[in-house]
Structures are given as C-alpha cells and as structure tokens.
N, C-alpha and C positions, 0 to 999 in steps of 0.2 A: 637426363635421358637414360633409360634403363636398356642396355643392350642385351641383357640376359632374358630371353623369353622362355617361359616354361610351357611345356606341352603336357596335356592331361592324357595319361595312358591308363585308362580304367580309373582306379582310385589313387594312382600314384602320379605325382607331379614331377616331371623331369625337365631340367634346364637344357637349353640348347648346347651349352658347354659340355655337359655329360654326353649328349648324343654325338657331338663332334669327336670327343675322345673315344667313344665306342666305335665310331666309323673309322677313325684313324687306326686303332689297334686291329680291327677286323680286316681292313684292307692290307695292313702290314702283314698279318698272318696269312692272308690269301696269297699275296705276292710271294712270301717266303716259301710256302708249300708249293706254289707253282714253279718256282725256280728249282727247288729241290727235286721235284718230280721230273722236270725237264732234264736236269743233270743225270738223274738215275736212268731215265729212258735213253739218253744219249750214250751213257757208259755201257748199257746193255747192247746197244747197236754196235758200238765200237768193239766190244769183246767178240761179237759174232763175226765181224770182218777180219779179225786177226787170226782166227782159227782155220 
C-alpha cells in the first residue's frame, strides 16, 4: 500500500509529504510572527503606562 499520494499542480507532481512539510513550516512561521507581534504590541502598551 502506497501512503504517499502525489498531487498534480499544473505540470508539477508534488507528494503529500512535501505538502505536509510546507504546511508545518508555514504554520510555524505564522505562529512565530504572531507571538513576536503580540509581544511587541504588549511592550508598546506597557511603555505608555509607565510614563
């Protein structure tokens, strides 16, 4: 049984493993940017309260 299914994207054949790796790295990057932006926003608000 072949668990690796390939998808046809135009003329390129991409396996589901490649798509899963891309989704993992994309979601990791999205979460990292979200956390960084939240911390930056939170530090800007905390600086305004101290002054």
